[in-house]
ZADOPA-427075 format. One line per field, with one value per residue (C-alpha): x negated, y, z negated; residue in three letters. Coordinates in steps of 0.25 Angstrom, whole numbers. Layout:
u <- (X:...) .
v <- (Y:...) .
w <- (Z:...) .
resn <- (ala:...) .
END
This chain:
u <- (-174:-157:-149:-153:-144:-137:-142:-156:-155:-149:-161:-172:-167:-164:-177:-185:-180:-186:-199:-200:-195:-206:-216:-212:-209:-223:-231:-224:-225:-240:-242:-232:-223:-209:-196:-204:-195:-183:-188:-195:-181:-173:-183:-183:-168:-165:-175:-170:-156:-158:-168:-162:-149:-154:-161:-148:-140:-150:-152:-137:-137:-134:-135:-139:-133:-123:-134:-143:-158:-165:-178:-191:-202:-211:-199:-194:-209:-210:-196:-201:-213:-205:-195:-205:-211:-197:-194:-207:-203:-190:-198:-207:-195:-188:-200:-202:-188:-188:-202:-200:-185:-192:-203:-193:-186:-198:-204:-218:-224:-225:-237:-231:-221:-234:-241:-229:-227:-239:-236:-222:-224:-233:-224:-211:-217:-222:-209:-201:-211:-209:-194:-194:-204:-194:-183:-190:-196:-183:-173:-179:-191) .
v <- (769:765:770:768:760:765:753:754:770:769:759:768:781:775:769:783:788:773:777:789:782:769:779:787:774:769:783:785:770:771:784:783:794:793:788:777:768:776:777:763:758:766:762:748:746:756:749:735:740:745:736:723:728:730:718:709:717:714:700:696:701:716:724:739:748:738:728:719:724:717:714:710:704:714:721:709:705:721:717:704:712:723:712:705:717:723:709:709:723:719:707:719:728:717:714:729:730:718:722:737:734:724:734:745:737:731:747:741:738:726:725:718:731:739:728:727:742:745:733:736:750:747:736:745:756:745:739:754:760:749:750:764:764:754:763:775:766:759:771:785:785) .
w <- (-99:-103:-114:-128:-135:-148:-156:-151:-154:-167:-171:-163:-171:-184:-187:-186:-200:-205:-201:-210:-221:-219:-218:-231:-239:-234:-237:-249:-255:-252:-259:-269:-266:-270:-262:-253:-260:-255:-241:-241:-243:-234:-222:-225:-227:-215:-205:-209:-207:-194:-189:-193:-188:-175:-174:-177:-167:-158:-162:-160:-147:-148:-139:-137:-128:-123:-116:-121:-119:-108:-112:-102:-106:-112:-118:-125:-130:-136:-143:-148:-156:-160:-166:-172:-178:-182:-190:-198:-202:-206:-215:-220:-223:-231:-238:-242:-245:-255:-262:-262:-270:-279:-282:-284:-293:-301:-302:-298:-285:-277:-269:-257:-255:-253:-245:-236:-233:-224:-215:-214:-210:-200:-194:-194:-187:-176:-175:-176:-165:-156:-157:-155:-144:-136:-139:-132:-120:-117:-119:-121:-112) .
resn <- (met:ser:asp:ala:pro:leu:ala:ser:thr:val:ile:ala:ile:gly:leu:ile:pro:val:ala:phe:phe:phe:ala:his:ala:leu:leu:ser:gly:leu:arg:gly:trp:arg:tyr:his:arg:ile:thr:gly:leu:val:ala:val:ser:trp:asp:leu:ser:met:ser:ile:gly:tyr:met:val:tyr:arg:ala:val:gly:gly:glu:val:gly:gly:his:ala:leu:gln:leu:ser:gly:leu:val:arg:ala:tyr:phe:met:val:his:gly:leu:val:ala:leu:ile:val:ile:leu:phe:glu:val:ala:met:leu:val:thr:gly:leu:trp:gln:trp:arg:arg:gly:ser:pro:ile:ala:trp:his:arg:arg:leu:ala:lys:pro:leu:phe:phe:leu:trp:trp:val:ala:phe:leu:ser:gly:glu:leu:phe:tyr:leu:val:ala:tyr:val:ile) .
END
């Protein structure tokens, strides 16, 4: 176990509230409760800013904890799957953001927004939990 890098810790902790916002947005949207527009917008924009920021930081050679993360074959494969799922989540989030703002402005539901909600919710949890699991195994346990 090594010391947890600050950048990874910020992301690991910073995405926890997004889980609550996503859960509220999905459940309240399915049940017609109030405020799901706000919690959905907060969840998507918060997650997009953190996830894209961290991905760009790492893609341009950003180091965590003062050193580049050395990945073995299995860990590299794990991160490739995690990164692919995260990329798909980002695409879904952009689609949800666009359709959500469009239906908010229109004042009437858009079928694609509702159709994308459940797959986004599932995929987001896969990406979130796989990242949190790696963080816990690598830096906490």
